[in-house]
N, C-alpha and C positions, 0 to 999 in steps of 0.2 A: 132621510131614509127611515123606513120602518125598522123596528127592532122586534126580535123574537126572544122571549125569555123561556128557556127550558128549565122550569122550576125544579124538576126532579134531579137534574144533573148540575144545577146551579150555574148555567151559562146564559149569558145574554149576548146576542149577535145582531149587528146591524145587517139588514138584507136589502136587496133590490126590491122595488115595487113588483108585486105579483110573483115573488119567490115561492117555491114549493116548500112546505114545512119539512117533509122527509129529506129531500135533496139537500136542503140547508143543514139539517141535522147531520147527515152523512159527511158533507163537505167540511163542516166546522166542529165535528165531534160533539154534537148536542146529545147524543146517546139515546135517541128515540129507538125503541126496539122495532125491528122489522125483519121480514123474511123475503117477500117477493117484490115489493115496491110498485105493484101494479093494481092494487085494489082487489086482489083475489083472495088473499089469506086473512086479512084483518089484524095482523100482528102489530101494525103501526098505529093502533088505536090510541088516541090521546084525548085528554079532557081539556077543554078550553076553560081556563081559569078567569081570564079577562081578555076582552077584545073581540068578542063574537062578531061585532059589527065590522071588523076589519078583515074578514075572511071571505073567500069565494063562496058561491052558492053550493049547497049540498048536492053532491053528485049521486046518480042512480046507484053506483057501486057502493056508496056509503049506506044508502037506504037498505040495499040487499044484504050487506055484511053486518051492519050494526042494528038495524031495526029502528023503528020510530021512537021507542022508549029510550034507548041509549042516546039517540040524537037529541031528544028533548032534555036529557040530562047534561048535554053539552059535549058529548063525545064526537070526535071526527076521526077520519082516517088521514094520517099525516101525508100519505102519498097522493091523496086526492084534493088536498087543501092548499090554497094559495093565499098569500098575505098581502093586504092592501094598507095596513097600518100596524101599530104596536099591538102585540099579542103575547099572552102568557099561557103556556101549556104545561101539563103535567101528565104523568102516567104512574100507576101504582105497582105495588108488589105483585098483585095478581097478574098484571101484564108481563112482568119480568119472569114470574114463575111459569106462566103459560109458554113463553118463548123458550125457557129452559127445558120444558117437557118436550117441545117440538124438536129441539136440538138433540136431546137424549134419544128420542125415537129414531132420528136420522143416524146417530152413531150406532145404535143397536142394529139397525137395518143393514148398515155397511159391514158389520162383522160377520 
């Protein structure tokens, strides 16, 4: 079985072949930041540290949300990416800060 290492949260999880990175993170508390889970918002952006060759092809939603420059730097949307072998992913403070700002806007809008 393939394994996914969520480097930022320090978890490694064995997954089924063709498992989705975001769904696996949600199910096993990998802690990938996310909002929508459908490729619309881009909050589940992760960087592939190792195992690019063990991922599904890049989807149109990823090109639209991330742009070619980020894709070339190894970024993917976890919600659009499926695993065929061992992979290591990470996400940075800027991703967590961006998600925090989105959450704060939602809180302010509800008040």
